[in-house]
FIMIVO-294302 format. One record per atom (N, C-alpha, C): z, y, x; residue in one letter. Coordinates in steps of 0.02 Angstrom, whole numbers, plus 50000, padded with zeros to 5 digits. Example, Ala and Ser with C-alpha at 12.3 -4.5 7.8 and 13.67 -1.06 7.14 Angstrom:
503904971650660A/503904977550615A/503904983550660A/503544988850642S/503574994750684S/503945000250645S/
END
This chain:
536895419355007M/537045425754979M/537455429955028M/537255436155039N/537605440455081N/538145444155042N/538775443855063I/539325447255030I/539545453055075I/539555458955049N/539805464955087N/540545465655070N/540955464655123W/541675465255114W/541915472455127W/542335474855084E/542625481455092E/543375480755096E/543675482455153F/544395481755161F/544735487555129F/545185485955080V/545555490955046V/546145493555089V/546485488955123F/546965491455174F/546905487255237F/547045490155293K/546925487055355K/547595486455394K/547575482455449P/548195481955490P/548335488955514P/548955490955511S/549155497955529S/549745497555576S/549855502955610K/550425503555657K/551075504355618K/551545499955631F/552185500355598F/552585505955627F/553055508555585S/553505513655611S/553985510055662S/554345514155703A/554805511555749A/555325507355715A/555565509555657K/556085506155620K/555805499255595K/555185498955573A/554915492655551A/554795488155610A/554575490455666R/554485486255724R/555135483055748R/555675487255748E/556295484855769E/556585479755720E/556495480955655R/556735476255606R/556385469655616R/555715469555627R/555365463355637R/555605459755698R/555755463355752R/555995460255813R/556685456855802R/557125460555769Q/557805458055760Q/557835451955715Q/557405452055665R/557415446555616R/556965440755635R/556625441455692G/556225435955716G/555595434855675G/555355439755642T/554745438755602T/554165437155648T/553815431455635N/553305429455682N/552615429455649N/552555432255590K/551905432955559K/551705440255564K/551035441355563F/550825448155571F/550385449755511F/550445456155486P/550075458155428P/549315457555431P/549065457355493K/548335456755498K/548085449855470K/548535445355459L/548345438855428L/548175439555355L/548375445155327Y/548285445955253Y/547865452155239Y/547315450955204R/546835456355191R/546685456455117R/546645462355089L/546415463255021L/545705465955024L/545225462554991V/544535464754997V/544235465954929V/543725469954928R/543345471154867R/542635468654878R/542345465654827V/541645463354830V/541295466254770V/540635465754770R/540235468354717R/540415464754650R/540425468354597S/540655465654532S/540235459754508S/539625459154529E/539195453854502E/539345447354541E/539755447554593I/539925441254628I/540355436954584I/540175430554578D/540575426154537D/541235424654569D/541775426554535I/542425425754565I/542605418454577I/542335413754536E/542465406754549E/542145404254611E/541565406954631I/541265405154694I/541705406954752I/541995413154749L/542435415254800L/543065410754806L/543335409254746R/543945404954747R/543825398254779R/543205395754774N/543065389354803N/542895389454876N/542835395354906C/542665395754977C/543285393455020C/543155389455071P/543705386555110P/544135391755143P/543885397455160D/544275402555195D/544595407555152D/544525406755085V/544835411455039V/545485408355011V/546045411655025E/546705408955004E/546815410754931E/546635416854913W/546765419154843W/546255423954823W/546055423654760C/545535428554733C/545675429654662C/545685436254644E/545795437654572E/545455444554562E/545295445754497E/544955451854480E/545435457854491E/545155463454515E/545555469354523E/545745472154457E/546395474254454K/546645476954391K/547045483054408K/547125487454359E/547595493054364E/548175491754318E/548755493854342D/549365493154301D/549455499354259D/549465498654195E/549585504354150E/550145502354099E/550615506854089P/551175505154045P/550915504153973P/551235499453942L/551065498453870L/551385504053828L/551925506853854Y/552255512553818Y/552745515453869Y/552965521553854N/553485524453892N/554145523053858N/554555518953884P/555185517353849P/555645523253844P/556025523553791T/556525528753782T/557185526353809T/557455529853854D/558095527553886D/558655528053837D/559075522753833P/559645522853786P/560115528653803P/560415531653754Q/560845537153764Q/561585535053773Q/561765529753741G/562475527453744G/562625523753808G/563255523053822L/563495519253879L/563745512353862L/563605510153800D/563835503653781D/563505498253819D/562905499453848Y/562565494553888Y/562745495453961Y/563115500253980S/563165502354052S/563635497754089S/563515497854155W/564035495254200W/564595500554199W/565175498754184T/565725503554189T/566055502554257T/566555506154271K/566905505554334K/567275498854341K/567345495354284Q/567645488854285Q/567125483054287Q/566515484754272K/566035479354264K/565355481754290K/565145478654344L/564525480654375L/563925477554343L/563925471254336T/563385467854299T/563755462454255T/563345458454222H/563625453154182H/564005448154226H/563825447954290A/564145442754332A/564485445754394A/564405452154408T/564625454854472T/565035461054458T/565625461154489N/566065466954477N/566135471154539N/566515476654533L/566565481454589L/566945478754650L/567235472954644T/567555470154704T/567075469254761T/566425468454745A/565915467954796A/565905474154842A/566045479854813F/566015486054849F/566635487154894F/567115482854884D/567685482854933D/567455479854998D/566915475854998I/566675472755057I/566105476755090I/565655479355048E/565055482755074E/564805487755026E/564515493155051K/564115497755008K/563425498055038K/562995502155012G/562295501955032G/562085506655086G/562565509555122D/562385514555174D/561895511555223D/561345515455237G/560855513255285G/560265509455253G/560345507255191I/559815503155159I/559335508055122I/558705506655129V/558175510455094V/557835505755046V/557845507254982V/557515503354929V/556895506954907V/556335503454912G/555715506654884G/555615504754810G/555545510054769I/555485508854698I/554765510754679I/554435506054647I/553735507054624I/553715506854550I/553485512154521E/553435512854447E/552745515354426E/552615515354361S/551965517654336S/551965525154327S/551375528154318Y/551325535254307Y/551735537654250Y/552015543954257G/552405546754203G/553125544654209G/553315540954261N/553995538354267N/554295540754334N/554185547054350G/554465549854412G/555215550854407G/555515553254460A/556235554254461A/556395561254481A/556955563654463N/557185570654477N/557555570554545N/557285574254592Y/557555574154660Y/558255577154662Y/558445581154611T/559105584354613T/559655580654576T/559515574754553D/559965570854514D/560615569354552D/561165571954528A/561795571354564A/562015564054569A/561875560054517E/562085553154519E/561715549154573E/561155551754595L/560775548554648L/560925551454715L/561395556054716G/561595558954780G/561105564354805G/560655566654761G/560135571454779G/560445578154798G/560115581754842T/560355588354863T/559875593754842T/559345591954810G/558845597054791G/558285597954843G/558365595054901N/557855595554950N/557365589854945N/556755591054962Q/556245585854960Q/555975584855031Q/555845578755049A/555635577055116A/555015572755113A/554495574855147N/553925570455159N/554015566655225N/554525568755263D/554605566255330D/555065560155331D/554795554455349W/555195548255348W/555795548855396W/555695551855453A/556225552555502A/556785556755474A/556625561755432A/557125566055405A/557545562055353A/557235558155311I/557645554455262I/558055549255298I/557785546255349Q/558175541355387Q/558815544455420Q/558725550755441A/559285554055474A/559775556655422A/559625556155357G/560075558355306G/560115565755298G/559615569655322T/559645576855319T/559315579455255T/559025575155216H/558715577355154H/558985573155098H/558705574455040A/558925570754981A/558785563554984A/559045559654942K/558975552454941K/558265550254923K/557845555054906F/557155553354885F/556635556154933F/556105552554942V/555515555354977V/554975556254925V/554655562154931N/554085563454886N/553455560154915N/553345553954898Y/552825549854924Y/552145551754892Y/551665553054934T/550995554054909T/550565548054929T/550275544854882N/549945538454895N/549305539454932N/549005534054963P/548375534855002P/547805537854966P/547825537454900L/547245540454861L/547345547854850L/547885550854874G/547975557954868G/548265560054803G/548515555554762Q/548795557154698Q/549545558654705Q/549755564954694S/550425566654704S/550875564154647S/551505562554662I/551955560254613I/552235566354576I/552305565754511D/552665570454470D/553405568654482D/553795572854518P/554465570954535P/554945570654476P/554755573454419Y/555205573954362Y/555005568854307Y/554355568354294G/554115563354245G/554485563654179G/554605557854152T/554945557654086T/555705556754090T/555955555754148G/556655554154157G/556785546854162G/556295542854141H/556385535554146H/556445533554220H/556065536854262G/556115535254332G/556785536154363G/557155541354337N/557845542454360N/558265536354348N/558215533754289N/558645527954270N/558435521654306N/557805520854321V/557575515154360V/557895515754430V/557865521454460C/558175521954528C/558925521454525C/559235523454472R/559965523054467R/560215515954471R/559815511054447Q/560025504154449Q/560215502054518Q/559845504654567S/559935502454638S/560445506754673S/560415513354671I/560775517054722I/561185522754693I/561345522854630S/561795527954603S/562455528054645S/562655533854663V/563275534454705V/563875532754664V/564405530854697M/565035529154664M/565405535454643M/565815534854592D/566225540454570D/565795546354549D/565245544954515N/564805550654493N/565015552654423N/564615557354393A/564805559954330A/564685555354271A/564315550054280I/564205545354227I/564585538854240I/564575534254196A/565045528754197A/564845522654235A/564335523354276Y/564135517154315Y/563885519354382Y/563835514654426C/563535515754491C/563035510254503C/562585511454550G/562035506454563G/562325500654600G/561895495454606S/562105489254638S/562105489754714S/561825495054741C/561815496454812C/561995503754824C/562615505954803P/562795512854804P/562775515854875P/562585522254878N/562525525854940N/561905524054981N/561465519954954G/560835518654986G/560355524454974G/559755523654999K/559235528854988K/558645525754953K/558235529854922V/557645527454887V/557025531054909V/556515527354920M/555845530154923M/555455527954861M/555195532754824M/554875531054759M/554125532154764M/553745527554736A/553025528254730A/552865527354656A/552445531854631V/552255531354559V/551495531354557V/551195526754523G/550495526554520G/550215520254486G/549575518654496Q/549275512854467Q/549055507854519Q/548965510254583N/548755505454635N/549405502954671N/549705497854643F/550345495354669F/550225491854736F/549655488754746D/549515485254808D/549595489954866D/549275495854865E/549305500454919E/550015503354927E/550365504354872A/551045506954875A/551515501954909A/551415495354896I/551835490354927I/551695489955002I/551055490355023Q/550895490055091Q/551155496355128Q/551075502255097R/551295508355128R/552035508255140R/552425505755091M/553125505755099M/553355500755153M/553005495155157A/553145490355211A/553005493355279A/552485497255284D/552295500355346D/552845505755367D/553105509255318L/553595514255333L/554285511755348L/554385505155333G/555015502155356G/555585501855303G/555425502055238V/555945500955188V/556235493955194V/556825493155170D/557145486755177D/557005481855118D/556975484655058V/556845480954996V/556345484754955V/555905481254922I/555425484554875I/555535481654806I/555605486154758S/555665483854687S/555025486054650S/554675481254621V/554095482654580V/554315480854510V/554465486054470S/554765484754406S/554305485354347S/553655486554361Y/553185485854305Y/552575482154333Y/552415476254302T/551885472154332T/551335470154284T/551475469454221N/550985467354172N/550645460854193N/551045456354223C/550805449454241C/550265449454292C/550175454754331Y/549685454854386Y/550065453554450Y/549835448854490S/550265446054541S/550345450354604S/549855454554622H/549935458354687H/550075453654746H/549805447854742R/549965442654790R/549835444654862R/549265447554876T/549095449154946T/549585454454975T/549705459554936A/550135464954958A/550845462454968A/551075457954925I/551735455254933I/551785450754994I/551265446655008Q/551245442955068Q/551295447555131Q/550925453055127Y/550935457955182Y/551635460355194Y/551995462355141A/552665465155147A/553165459755173A/553155453855142V/553615448655161V/553495446455233V/552865446255256A/552715444655326A/552985449955372A/553085456055345S/553385461455383S/554125461655386S/554435456855351G/555155456355349G/555475460455291G/555075462155245V/555325466255186V/555465461555128V/556045462555093I/556205458855034I/555855461954976I/555455458154939V/555085460754880V/555385457654817V/555605462154773V/555885459954708V/555425462254655V/555215457654612Y/554625458654569Y/554775456754497Y/554595460954449A/554715459754379A/554325453554359A/554635449054323H/554305442754304H/553955443654239H/553365446954244G/552915447354183G/553025453854145G/552775453954085A/552775459854046A/553285459453986A/553195463653939N/553705463953884N/553575459053829N/553585452753845S/553495447753792S/553725440953819S/553915436453774H/554145429953795H/553565425353806H/553215425853861T/552605422253873T/552655418753941T/552235413753951L/552235410054012L/551845413754065L/552185414954124L/551855417954178L/551565412354224L/550905411954222S/550565406354253S/550405406954327S/550375413354352V/550185414554421V/550685419054454V/551295416754468P/551785420954497P/551695421554573P/551895427254602P/551865427754675P/552515424554706P/552425418354731F/553045414654749F/553395417554810F/553055421954847E/553375425054906E/553945430254885E/553925432354826A/554395437554800A/554985434454763A/555515438254757I/556075436554710I/555865438954643I/555755434354596L/555515435954529L/556075436554481L/556115442454446V/556705443754404V/556485443854330V/556845440054289G/556785440954217G/557385444954191G/557385446654128Q/557955450554103Q/558215447154041Q/558825448854024F/559135446053964F/559505451253926F/559635449953863S/559985454753820S/560725453853825S/561095457653787L/561815457253789L/562055450353765L/561655446653729T/561835439853707T/561605434653757T/561355436753814D/561145432353867D/560495428353850D/560145430153797A/559545426853779A/558975429353826A/558605424553856S/558045426453899S/557505429653856S/557275435553874E/556835439353832E/556125440453861E/556045440153925L/555395441753952L/555005435153969L/554485435654008S/554085429754022S/554455424654061S/554255418554060Y/554615412954090Y/554085408754130Y/554325404254170G/553855400054206G/554135397654273G/553725394154311I/553985390754369I/554155395754425I/553935401754422G/554085406654476G/554735410054468G/555045409454409L/555665413554396L/556215412254445L/556505417454475T/557045416554522T/557725417754489T/557835423654460V/558475425054429V/558365429254366V/558875430154325I/558835434754270I/559405439754279I/559295445554251S/559805450854260S/559695455954205S/560125460954203R/559995467154163R/560295472854204R/560065478654182G/560275484854218G/560885488054187G/561135493254219P/561735496354192P/561655499354121P/561055502054105I/561015505954046I/560555502553993I/560435496254000G/560025492953949G/559655487153976G/559275483853928S/558855478053946S/558145480253964S/557795476353997G/557095478054013G/556995476954088G/556345475254104E/556195473954175E/556255480254218E/556165486254188S/556265492254228S/556965492954251S/557445489854219Y/558145490054239Y/558375484054278Y/558155478054256S/558395472054288S/558115471554360S/557495473354372T/557195472354438T/557525476554491T/557575483154481P/557915487054535P/558655485254542P/558955483054489A/559675480754497A/559715475054545A/559285470254540V/559295464554585V/559075466654653V/558585471254659A/558395473854722A/558985477154759A/559405480454720G/560015483454750G/560485478554778G/560565473054737I/561015467554762I/560755464554828I/560095463554831C/559795461254894C/559945466254950C/559875472754937G/560025477854988G/560755477455008G/561205476254961L/561925475854976L/562065469955024L/561735464055010I/561815458555052I/561555459755122I/560995463355124L/560675465055190L/561105470055227L/561395474755191A/561835479555228A/562425476055262A/562675470855231F/563245466855257F/563025462355311F/562375460155308N/562105455355357N/561435457855382N/561455463055424P/560835466755441P/560305462955476P/560475457055507F/559955453255543F/559715447155505F/559945446355445W/559675440955403W/558955442355387W/558545436855382N/557855437655365N/557775436755286N/557145437155265V/557005436955194V/557255430355162V/557165424655198T/557365418355172T/558125417855165T/558475420655213D/559215420855213D/559465424655151D/559165430355138I/559375434355081I/559245430455018I/558645427455012Y/558445423454954Y/558975417954940Y/559155414454995S/559645408954990S/560325411354965S/560555417054995A/561185419654977A/561205422054905A/560625424354880L/560595426654812L/560635420854762L/560265415554776I/560185410454722I/560735404954725I/561035403754783Q/561475397854785Q/562165398954753Q/562305405154736V/562965406654704V/562865410054637V/562255409454608C/562125412554542C/562595409654489C/562825413754444Q/563165411154387Q/562685408154335Q/562895403054300K/562435399454255K/562575401154182K/562095404454147P/562195405554075P/562245399054038P/562545399453980A/562635393553937A/561985390353922A/561455394253913G/560795391653895G/560515387053949G/560755387154009M/560485382854061M/560725375454051M/561235374754010E/561515368153994E/561645363754057E/561925366954108G/562135363354166G/561575362254217G/560955364454205A/560415363354250A/560505367754311A/560225365354370V/560265369154429V/559765375054425V/559165373854397W/558665378754386W/558375377554316W/558185383054284H/557935382754217H/557315387154210H/556835384754171I/556185388154164I/556265395254133I/556795396654094E/556895402854063E/557465407054096E/557835404154142Y/558395407754173Y/558355407554250Y/557875403954277G/557845403354351G/558455399754377G/558735402754431W/559345400254459W/559965403154425W/559885407754379G/560445410554344G/560515418054356G/561135420554352I/561285427654355I/561605429054424I/561325433954463P/561585435354530P/562305437354529P/562685435454578D/563365437354587D/563465440454658D/563415446954662A/563455450254726A/564085448654766A/564655448654731Y/565285447354767Y/565255440154797Y/565025435354762A/564995428454789A/564485428254847A/563945431854842S/563425431654895S/563725434854958S/564115439854952L/564435443055011L/564945438755046L/565195433555013Q/565655428955043Q/565325423955089Q/564675423355084L/564315418255125L/564195420455196L/564245415855242T/564045416955311T/563375413455322T/563055414655378L/562445411555393L/562505404055394L/563075401455415A/563205394155415A/563255391355346A/563425395555296D/563505393055227D/562825392255193D/562305395755218L/561695395755183L/561355388755186L/561125386855127K/560815380255123K/560045380955121K/559675375855141P/558955376255135P/558765377555061P/558205380955051L/557995382254982L/557845375554950L/558145374254893P/558045367754859P/557355366954833P/557125360654828V/556485359054801V/556595357254727V/556225360654684I/556285359454612I/555675355854588I/555785350754548D/555225346954515D/555065350654451D/554475353854450F/554275357854395F/553895353754341F/553835347354354A/553435343054306A/553775342654240A/
END
């Protein structure tokens, strides 16, 4: 049988920032090793999965929101100036802030962000020029147009604002919380083709990518592409239900979320890394960028650490909810709740090899 392969994205030239980051962090894998392909719909997917040269094969899907969540109005869920997260307080910011870190935020259609939002440090200017945003001469947002030519609605429903706030809200702003990587910058992509958005952000040289809406679709190839490029990928662990996630992308930091009572609420399974919640409420849209911001904060303090180093620093000092019952790792809580302050205390010599967990 002849199979006509169509490459959806190809090896591309990295930005100068991305090339320098790869050199400094000693990344020795190249994105050309990872390809996303399309084949004719009548091809049996099981035949492809059984081919010796095929590492991973799954049906193409589009990510569409089940609903547009309504952002909570009260601040009873918020991180206040005394409390950053359930486990991390503002003392972390006495050590480091997020200056120089760029977090890529990927969300679904209708969830754009307001470029002029004061809490995000916006100036009202929009920049399509990556060099301009790196130089700090424009707002903290880039108006990203995806490869399919679909422009982002920069205002959307307002939900996108709050998603971005979890990571990079500036300190001492008009509202009662700041992001977990304050003073950082955000590049936002809104759409349905998350694979191309992940790859594009990796090519442009972002430091951390947050994929906060996934609907249990793994995006495995694109995540491998980004991680091989030295980018930290933080990925929502499933959809809005307490279900088993059977095919997690193990290369990413997978985030579950919990309520104010610390009960695990979203999907669970062997791929779960940590649980968290955002400043203004529960949900993967908030927990994922919050953890991405913590990763950015660790990277800002340790700019030459690689993806594995950041992963180790995140998990080995997690606080353990009571529901873990003393376990090192738990199928519904992962390694626990990130503690940014404790992670910033670690040196490279303190980092331990990633532990092996018996999932049986």
